[in-house]
MIVORO-296966 format. One record per residue (C-alpha): residue in one letter; chain; x, y, z. Coordinates in steps of 0.25 Angstrom, whole numbers, plus 2048, in hexadecimal, padded with zeros to 3 digits. Each point is the difference from the previous one (the first is absolute). Layout:
N
("a","A",(X,Y,Z)) ...
//
This chain:
235
("m","A",(DA1,CBB,BEC)) ("t","A",(802,807,80E)) ("n","A",(802,7F9,80D)) ("q","A",(803,80A,80B)) ("s","A",(804,7F5,80A)) ("m","A",(80C,7FD,7F7)) ("a","A",(804,80F,7FE)) ("f","A",(810,802,801)) ("t","A",(803,7F2,800)) ("s","A",(80F,7FF,7FE)) ("p","A",(806,7F8,7F4)) ("n","A",(7FE,7F1,802)) ("a","A",(7FF,7F2,7F9)) ("e","A",(7F1,804,7FD)) ("y","A",(801,80E,7FD)) ("w","A",(80E,802,7F9)) ("f","A",(7FF,80F,800)) ("g","A",(7F7,801,80C)) ("t","A",(7F3,808,801)) ("d","A",(7FC,80E,7FF)) ("n","A",(7F8,809,80A)) ("m","A",(7F3,7F9,7FB)) ("g","A",(805,7F2,801)) ("r","A",(802,7FE,7F1)) ("d","A",(80B,7F7,7FA)) ("y","A",(80B,80A,7FD)) ("w","A",(806,7F6,7F6)) ("c","A",(7F4,801,7F7)) ("q","A",(800,80F,801)) ("v","A",(80E,802,7FC)) ("w","A",(800,7F7,7F4)) ("y","A",(7F3,805,7FB)) ("a","A",(805,80F,802)) ("s","A",(80D,7FC,7F8)) ("q","A",(7F7,7FC,7F4)) ("i","A",(7FA,80D,800)) ("s","A",(80D,807,801)) ("i","A",(806,7F8,7F5)) ("a","A",(7F4,802,7F7)) ("l","A",(801,80F,802)) ("a","A",(80F,7FF,7FD)) ("l","A",(7FE,7F8,7F3)) ("v","A",(7F5,809,7FB)) ("v","A",(808,80D,803)) ("a","A",(80D,7F9,7FA)) ("l","A",(7F8,7FC,7F3)) ("g","A",(7FA,80E,7FF)) ("e","A",(80D,807,801)) ("a","A",(806,7F7,7F6)) ("i","A",(7F6,802,7F5)) ("v","A",(7FF,80F,802)) ("g","A",(80F,802,803)) ("v","A",(805,7F8,7F4)) ("v","A",(7F6,807,7F6)) ("m","A",(803,80E,805)) ("g","A",(80F,7FD,802)) ("c","A",(801,7FB,7F2)) ("l","A",(7FA,80D,7FB)) ("w","A",(808,808,80A)) ("g","A",(80D,7FB,7FB)) ("y","A",(7FD,7FF,7F1)) ("v","A",(7F8,80D,7FD)) ("r","A",(809,80B,803)) ("a","A",(7F5,80B,802)) ("l","A",(7FA,7F8,80C)) ("d","A",(80E,800,807)) ("r","A",(7FF,80D,807)) ("p","A",(7F1,800,805)) ("l","A",(801,7F2,805)) ("t","A",(80E,803,807)) ("e","A",(7F9,80C,807)) ("l","A",(7F4,7F7,804)) ("y","A",(80A,7F6,805)) ("n","A",(808,80A,809)) ("i","A",(7F3,806,806)) ("i","A",(7FA,7F3,804)) ("q","A",(80D,7F9,805)) ("n","A",(803,80C,809)) ("i","A",(7F3,7FF,808)) ("p","A",(7FF,7F4,809)) ("t","A",(7F7,7F5,7FC)) ("v","A",(7FA,800,80D)) ("i","A",(7FA,80E,7FE)) ("y","A",(7F9,7FC,7F3)) ("m","A",(7FA,7F4,807)) ("t","A",(7FC,807,80C)) ("l","A",(7F9,80B,7F7)) ("i","A",(7F9,7F5,7F8)) ("a","A",(7FC,7F8,80C)) ("l","A",(7F9,80C,806)) ("m","A",(7FA,806,7F4)) ("i","A",(7FC,7F4,7F8)) ("g","A",(7FF,7F4,80A)) ("q","A",(807,7F4,804)) ("s","A",(7FE,7F3,7F9)) ("f","A",(808,7F5,7F8)) ("w","A",(7FE,806,7F2)) ("i","A",(802,80F,804)) ("m","A",(80D,7FD,807)) ("a","A",(804,7F7,7F4)) ("a","A",(7FD,80B,7F6)) ("a","A",(807,80B,809)) ("m","A",(80C,7F8,800)) ("i","A",(800,7FE,7F1)) ("a","A",(7FE,80E,7FE)) ("t","A",(80D,804,807)) ("g","A",(808,7F4,7FE)) ("w","A",(800,7FE,7F1)) ("l","A",(80A,80C,7FF)) ("r","A",(80B,7F7,806)) ("m","A",(7FE,7F5,7F6)) ("a","A",(7FF,80A,7F5)) ("r","A",(80D,807,804)) ("n","A",(808,7F3,7FF)) ("v","A",(7FA,7FC,7F3)) ("r","A",(802,80E,7FA)) ("n","A",(80F,7FF,804)) ("m","A",(801,7F3,7F9)) ("v","A",(7F9,805,7F3)) ("m","A",(809,80C,7FF)) ("i","A",(80C,7F7,800)) ("y","A",(7FB,7F7,7F5)) ("r","A",(7F7,80A,7F8)) ("d","A",(80C,805,7F7)) ("r","A",(807,7F3,7FE)) ("e","A",(804,7FD,7F1)) ("y","A",(7F5,7F5,7FE)) ("n","A",(7F5,809,806)) ("l","A",(804,80C,7F7)) ("a","A",(800,7F6,7F4)) ("s","A",(7F3,7FB,804)) ("r","A",(7FA,80E,800)) ("c","A",(806,804,7F3)) ("l","A",(7FA,7F4,7FA)) ("g","A",(7F2,805,805)) ("t","A",(7FE,7F6,80B)) ("p","A",(7F5,805,809)) ("v","A",(804,805,80E)) ("w","A",(7F8,7F6,807)) ("r","A",(807,7F5,7F9)) ("v","A",(80E,806,803)) ("l","A",(7FC,801,80F)) ("v","A",(7FA,7F2,801)) ("k","A",(80B,7F8,7F7)) ("n","A",(80D,808,802)) ("i","A",(7FF,806,80D)) ("f","A",(7F6,7F9,80A)) ("p","A",(809,7F3,801)) ("y","A",(80A,809,807)) ("l","A",(7F6,805,809)) ("v","A",(7FB,7F3,806)) ("s","A",(80A,7FF,80B)) ("v","A",(7FE,80E,804)) ("v","A",(7F1,7FE,800)) ("i","A",(801,7F3,809)) ("l","A",(80A,807,809)) ("r","A",(7F6,80C,802)) ("l","A",(7F5,7F6,802)) ("a","A",(808,7F9,80B)) ("l","A",(802,80D,807)) ("s","A",(7F2,804,7FE)) ("l","A",(7FA,7F4,808)) ("p","A",(807,802,80D)) ("q","A",(7FF,80F,7FF)) ("t","A",(7F1,7FF,7FE)) ("i","A",(7FF,7F6,80C)) ("g","A",(808,809,809)) ("l","A",(7F9,80D,7FC)) ("e","A",(7F2,7F9,802)) ("s","A",(805,7FB,80E)) ("t","A",(805,80E,804)) ("l","A",(7F3,807,7FB)) ("s","A",(7F7,7F6,807)) ("y","A",(808,801,80D)) ("l","A",(7FD,80F,7FF)) ("g","A",(7F2,7FD,7FE)) ("l","A",(801,806,7F1)) ("g","A",(800,7F3,7F8)) ("l","A",(7F6,7F5,7FE)) ("d","A",(7F2,801,807)) ("v","A",(7FE,7F8,80D)) ("d","A",(7F8,7F6,7F9)) ("t","A",(80B,7FC,7F7)) ("p","A",(80A,7F8,807)) ("s","A",(80F,802,7FC)) ("l","A",(80D,7FF,807)) ("g","A",(800,80F,803)) ("v","A",(7F3,7FF,806)) ("l","A",(805,7F5,809)) ("l","A",(80C,808,804)) ("r","A",(7F7,80C,803)) ("n","A",(7F7,7F8,809)) ("a","A",(80C,7FA,807)) ("r","A",(806,80D,805)) ("n","A",(7F6,801,80B)) ("y","A",(804,7F2,806)) ("f","A",(80F,800,7FC)) ("l","A",(806,801,80E)) ("d","A",(7F7,7F5,806)) ("e","A",(7FF,7F7,7F4)) ("p","A",(80C,803,7F7)) ("y","A",(7FD,7F4,7F6)) ("l","A",(7F4,808,7FB)) ("l","A",(80A,809,7F9)) ("v","A",(80C,7F7,7FE)) ("f","A",(7F9,7F6,7F7)) ("p","A",(7FA,80A,7F6)) ("a","A",(80D,808,800)) ("a","A",(808,7F3,7FD)) ("i","A",(7F7,7FC,7F5)) ("v","A",(801,80E,7FA)) ("s","A",(80F,7FF,800)) ("l","A",(800,7F2,7FB)) ("i","A",(7F7,804,7F4)) ("t","A",(808,80C,7FC)) ("i","A",(80D,7F9,801)) ("t","A",(7FB,7F4,7F8)) ("f","A",(7FA,809,7F5)) ("y","A",(80D,808,7FF)) ("l","A",(809,7F4,7FF)) ("v","A",(7F7,7F8,7F6)) ("g","A",(7FF,80D,7F7)) ("n","A",(80F,802,800)) ("a","A",(802,7F2,7FB)) ("f","A",(7F5,801,7F5)) ("s","A",(806,80E,7FC)) ("d","A",(80E,7FA,7FE)) ("a","A",(7FA,7F4,7F8)) ("a","A",(7F8,809,7F7)) ("d","A",(80B,809,7FD)) ("p","A",(805,7FD,7F2)) ("r","A",(80E,806,803)) ("t","A",(803,7F5,809)) ("h","A",(7FE,7F6,7F5)) ("v","A",(80A,806,7F6)) 
//
């Protein structure tokens, strides 16, 4: 609800984060935008985990796939992600699901690379060679013998993916290439605040502080879960 008479009210006991240029409560905007940014990060992280784990297991276990997937990884990783996202925003459009799909399409390779490295370490262990000689299906070897050692890597990659997604969304939205203007997010708030930063710095400070808080929290929690899930720490 807008109230022009309350525009640019500084933070006080009633409006903890102040109000924006249209007199709207900035506290409500920041936390609602945080929900959108976190939801996007969770969707992207889950998509990257599913695609990355499946492809990473195949990448590391099936020797014939190693060269083509390695070349694909090198090509995508050597081109800045911002370029991909800019082209997609200009050619396809800007929405929550388009951005999520675009991030997953380029982000799963990082997860797959980490999973591939771990699979290659455990692929030729004696117990796995014995399982293959006894006719154990490949999927069972991967799920039962190898995947438990991947859990900590997957959790750590998820922990890194969440803040990276929020940071990338904030950057793209700040540049006008992220979510559309009808979808509030922390990046959209940062973009809108740049016009008033010199006169009303709190409009930029609060969303920036929330972005930093969320990214640091996800990273620390993810590291803790990664260490707890690593079977090597319980030997």
